[in-house]
C-alpha positions as CSV (number, residue, x, y, z in Angstrom):
1,X,123.2,-94.0,218.9
2,X,122.6,-96.0,215.7
3,X,123.7,-93.9,212.7
4,X,122.6,-96.5,210.1
5,X,124.8,-97.8,207.3
6,X,126.3,-94.4,206.4
7,X,128.0,-93.5,209.7
8,X,128.1,-90.0,211.0
9,X,130.4,-87.2,212.1
10,X,132.7,-85.0,210.1
11,X,134.1,-86.1,206.7
12,X,137.6,-87.4,206.8
13,X,138.7,-85.2,203.9
14,X,137.3,-82.1,202.2
15,X,138.7,-80.6,199.0
16,X,137.7,-77.3,197.6
17,X,138.5,-75.3,194.5
18,X,139.1,-71.6,195.3
19,X,138.3,-69.1,192.7
20,X,137.4,-65.9,194.5
21,X,136.9,-67.0,198.1
22,X,140.4,-67.6,199.3
23,X,140.1,-65.5,202.4
24,X,137.0,-67.5,203.4
25,X,138.5,-70.9,202.6
26,X,141.7,-70.1,204.5
27,X,139.9,-68.4,207.4
28,X,136.4,-69.2,208.6
29,X,136.0,-72.4,206.6
30,X,139.3,-73.8,207.9
31,X,138.3,-72.9,211.5
32,X,134.9,-74.6,211.0
33,X,136.4,-77.7,209.5
34,X,139.0,-77.9,212.3
35,X,136.3,-77.5,215.0
36,X,134.3,-80.3,213.3
37,X,137.3,-82.6,213.2
38,X,137.9,-82.8,209.5
39,X,141.2,-84.6,209.4
40,X,142.4,-83.4,206.0
41,X,141.4,-80.2,204.2
42,X,142.7,-79.4,200.7
43,X,142.3,-76.1,199.0
44,X,143.2,-75.6,195.3
45,X,143.8,-72.0,194.4
46,X,143.2,-71.6,190.7
47,X,144.6,-68.1,190.3
48,X,147.8,-68.7,192.2
49,X,148.1,-72.3,191.0
50,X,148.7,-73.4,194.5
51,X,147.5,-76.5,196.4
52,X,147.4,-76.4,200.2
53,X,146.9,-79.8,201.9
54,X,146.3,-79.5,205.6
55,X,146.3,-82.3,208.1
56,X,144.7,-82.1,211.6
57,X,147.3,-82.8,214.2
58,X,146.9,-82.1,217.9
59,X,143.8,-79.9,217.3
60,X,145.5,-77.7,214.7
61,X,146.0,-77.8,210.9
62,X,149.5,-78.5,209.7
63,X,150.2,-77.7,206.1
64,X,151.9,-80.6,204.3
65,X,155.1,-79.5,202.7
66,X,155.7,-80.2,199.1
67,X,158.0,-83.3,198.8
68,X,161.0,-83.3,196.4
69,X,159.0,-85.4,193.9
70,X,156.1,-82.9,193.9
71,X,153.6,-85.6,194.9
72,X,151.2,-84.8,197.9
73,X,150.1,-87.9,199.8
74,X,147.1,-88.4,202.1
75,X,147.6,-89.8,205.5
76,X,143.9,-90.7,205.9
77,X,143.5,-92.5,202.6
78,X,146.7,-94.4,201.9
79,X,147.3,-94.5,198.2
80,X,145.6,-91.1,197.5
81,X,148.5,-89.3,195.8
82,X,148.4,-86.1,193.8
83,X,151.1,-85.1,191.4
84,X,150.9,-81.3,191.6
85,X,152.8,-80.6,188.3
86,X,150.6,-83.1,186.4
87,X,147.5,-81.5,188.0
88,X,148.4,-78.0,186.8
89,X,149.5,-79.3,183.4
90,X,146.2,-81.1,183.0
91,X,148.3,-84.3,182.4
92,X,145.8,-87.1,183.0
93,X,148.2,-89.9,182.3
94,X,150.8,-88.6,184.8
95,X,148.1,-88.0,187.4
96,X,146.8,-91.5,186.9
97,X,150.4,-92.8,187.2
98,X,150.8,-91.1,190.6
99,X,147.5,-92.6,191.8
100,X,148.6,-96.1,190.6
101,X,151.9,-95.8,192.3
102,X,150.1,-94.7,195.5
103,X,147.7,-97.6,195.3
104,X,150.5,-100.0,194.8
105,X,152.5,-98.6,197.7
106,X,149.4,-98.9,200.0
107,X,149.1,-102.6,199.5
């Protein structure tokens, strides 16, 4: 089947900001995305200031633990790094530094 220049299937990564729908994002949406084959699913909980980065492994989502340096790293998109402390502090320079380090490491 020709899908044209845009491909097809599930997205590789979905990121959502949760304001009041946490039970939906962590329940039915997660199940839907898992069934569709979304390989990484990120939820950002604004009220709890928590980021959950899940990776699909063996048909189940595994939550990425927080590394000692506080930087979450995508497996699907090498170089996509998120400094959690910088994110919550709204520190654009530190977030950009994490991305730059990720891009450099991915080369």
